Structures are given as structure tokens and as C-alpha cells.
C-alpha positions in Angstrom: 126.6 104.5 138.0 130.1 103.2 139.0 132.0 100.3 137.5 134.8 98.8 139.6 138.0 98.5 137.6 140.7 96.0 138.8 144.3 96.8 138.2 147.6 95.3 139.2 150.9 96.7 140.4 153.0 98.9 138.1 155.8 96.8 136.6 159.0 98.8 136.0 162.0 97.5 134.2 165.3 98.9 132.9 165.5 100.0 129.3 165.5 97.2 126.8 163.7 94.8 129.1 160.0 93.7 128.9 158.1 93.9 132.2 155.8 91.0 132.9 153.7 91.2 136.1 152.6 88.1 137.8 148.9 87.1 138.1 147.0 89.4 140.4 145.8 88.2 143.9 142.1 88.1 144.4 141.9 90.4 147.4 142.2 94.0 146.4 142.3 97.5 148.1 140.5 100.7 147.2 142.8 103.2 145.6 140.2 106.0 146.1 140.8 107.0 142.5 137.6 107.5 140.4 137.6 108.4 136.7 134.5 110.2 135.6 132.4 109.0 132.6 133.3 110.3 129.2 132.6 109.7 125.5 135.7 107.5 125.4 135.1 105.4 128.5 131.3 105.0 128.5 128.5 106.0 130.8 130.0 104.5 134.0 132.5 106.1 136.3 135.6 103.9 136.9 136.4 103.2 140.5 140.0 101.6 140.6 140.8 98.7 142.9 144.5 97.6 143.2 145.5 94.0 143.4 149.0 93.0 144.3 150.8 90.7 141.8 151.6 87.2 142.9 155.4 86.8 142.5 155.9 90.5 141.7 157.3 91.8 138.4 159.8 90.0 136.2 161.8 91.5 133.4 162.4 89.5 130.2 165.1 90.0 127.6 165.2 87.6 124.7 164.6 84.1 126.3 165.8 85.0 129.8 164.0 86.4 132.8 165.4 88.8 135.3 164.2 90.3 138.6 163.1 93.9 138.2 165.6 96.5 139.3 164.7 99.7 141.1 163.3 102.3 138.7 165.8 104.6 137.0 163.0 106.9 135.9 164.3 110.4 136.8 160.8 111.9 136.7 159.5 109.4 139.2 162.5 110.0 141.5 161.8 113.8 141.4 158.2 113.1 142.2 158.8 111.0 145.3 160.0 113.7 147.7 157.1 115.9 146.7 154.4 113.3 147.4 152.2 114.6 150.3 152.7 112.5 153.4 149.0 111.9 153.9 148.6 110.7 150.3 151.6 108.3 150.3 150.7 107.0 153.8 147.0 106.4 153.4 146.5 105.4 149.7 149.7 104.3 148.1 152.9 102.5 148.8 155.5 104.2 146.5 157.2 100.8 145.9 153.9 99.2 145.0 152.0 101.8 142.9 148.8 100.7 141.0 149.1 100.6 137.2 145.9 102.6 136.5 146.5 102.3 132.7 146.1 98.5 132.5 142.8 97.1 133.5 143.1 93.4 134.3 139.6 92.6 133.2 139.7 94.2 129.7 139.7 91.9 126.7 143.1 91.8 124.9 143.3 91.4 121.1 146.6 91.1 119.2 147.1 92.6 115.8 149.8 91.6 113.2 150.5 93.3 109.9 152.6 91.2 107.5 153.8 92.6 104.2 155.5 89.9 102.1 157.5 88.7 105.1 156.4 85.1 105.8 159.7 84.1 107.4 159.5 87.1 109.8 155.9 86.2 110.7 157.0 82.6 111.3 159.7 83.7 113.7 157.3 86.0 115.5 154.6 83.3 115.9 157.1 80.7 117.2 158.7 83.2 119.6 155.2 83.8 121.1 154.8 80.1 121.3 158.1 79.6 123.1 157.2 82.2 125.7 153.5 81.1 125.9 152.7 84.7 125.1 149.1 84.5 123.8 148.0 82.3 126.7 149.7 84.4 129.3 148.1 87.6 128.2 144.8 85.8 127.8 144.4 87.0 124.2 140.8 86.7 122.9 141.9 86.6 119.3 144.9 87.4 117.0 144.2 89.3 113.8 146.8 88.7 111.1 146.5 91.1 108.2 148.4 89.8 105.1 149.3 92.4 102.5 149.8 90.6 99.2 148.9 87.3 100.8 150.9 84.3 99.5 150.7 80.5 99.6 153.7 80.6 101.9 151.8 82.8 104.4 149.0 80.3 104.4 151.4 77.4 104.9 153.0 79.1 107.9 149.7 79.6 109.5 148.7 76.0 108.8 151.9 74.7 110.4 151.6 77.0 113.4 148.0 75.8 114.0 149.2 72.2 113.8 152.0 72.9 116.3 149.4 74.5 118.7 147.1 71.5 118.2 150.0 69.1 119.1 150.6 71.1 122.3 146.9 70.9 123.1 146.5 74.7 122.9 143.7 76.6 121.2 144.8 78.5 118.1 143.2 81.9 118.2 144.2 83.3 114.8 142.0 85.2 112.3 143.8 85.6 109.0 142.8 88.7 106.9 143.8 90.0 103.5 144.2 88.6 100.0 146.9 88.4 97.3 145.6 91.7 95.9 145.0 93.7 99.1 147.7 96.1 100.4 146.2 98.0 103.4 147.9 101.1 104.8 149.0 100.3 108.5 146.5 102.9 109.8 143.6 101.3 108.0 144.7 97.8 109.1 144.7 98.9 112.7 141.3 100.6 112.3 139.9 97.4 110.8 141.3 95.3 113.7 139.8 97.6 116.2 136.4 97.4 114.6 136.7 93.6 114.5 137.6 93.6 118.2 134.5 95.7 119.0 132.3 93.2 117.1 133.9 90.2 118.6 131.7 88.1 120.9 134.2 88.5 123.7 134.9 92.2 123.0 134.2 94.9 125.6 130.7 96.4 125.5 132.1 100.0 125.4 134.8 99.1 122.9 137.6 99.2 125.6 139.7 96.5 124.1 
């Protein structure tokens, strides 16, 4: 059995800038790339379909946005002259390569580990709000693990949810942890992954 996997264009930015691809266009083209089934990816082979990003790639630094520059990746520059003519002509446009590592249809979950740092958490949440981050990436849920959870942590979450409500946006936040709990980062990540797998909107093969 084969599952069609829809991916966008590769978004390349200079060092220090965050690449943000535009929404993908509905019409796609066959990349002729097929990933065989494995224990990690499930029982279906993946057949990749590339969709061009509407508006291209933008690069963001702090609160500004900048047009993506030509890649300065030396490895990619070395690869280009060696790309077989038939391959580059028939399957790929070098300036518009598919990003095979980011499947557009996979559920996205966000994980946050906060250790006695409510002000830092507050800054992060409002930075996401200012950039409309959670809605733009279509996050299904945000797991916030509090180590040594405090009343100030809860107050910040309450204020953030109220701000989201006033902006008529859904607040997808799942607070975790207790005043006594102090999870190692690895255990916290593992717990978030298990929660994503059990989530009603999680991927059936655990590819979240």
C-alpha cells in the first residue's frame, strides 16, 4: 500500500533567520520519490508530491520579515554542478526543491518545558501571540510542562488564555506538572510524545 505525502518547497534562509514558507498551493506534482515502509514510518510506502508555496519563502528575524536570499550552503553549491542533467531537468528545479522532511499534512504539537521561569514563559507565549505562531503552524495542542509549578505559572496561563479569548482565538494549552514534580528534559519530551500519540488529532502511526 502507498500513502501520498504532500510537501512544500524547501525554505532556505541566512544564518540567524527563521524560514517561514507560505501556504502550499493545491495543485501538486509528482517528485517520483518513494520511501519504503519501515518500523518508524508504518506499513505504507510514502509517495511524495510537491506543492509550490504561495508567496514563496520569507525569513523572519525578531519582529521583522525579510525576503529569502540565495542559499550560502556550501554543500548545496558543490552538489549543484554534479546533479545529473536528466534528474534536474525532469524531476526537480534546483531553485525550487521539495522539502521532503516536512510533511504538510502531519499533525504538529508544541512542547514547552518551564523550570521556575514564569517571566520567560510569559515572554515566549506573547511572542508567539504577536507572530500568530500557533495558528500559522496549525498546532493541534501545546503541552506546557511546569517543573516546580507555582501560582505565578498558573496566573500567566490564565492571563494568556484570557488574551486569546479576547482576540477570539482558541487557546490550545495543556498544562502539566505540579509543585513537587521536576522532570528531566528527556522524560518531559518522552511524555509529550506519548500524549501527542494519544491525542484525538494525533497521527495514527505516531508521526507527529
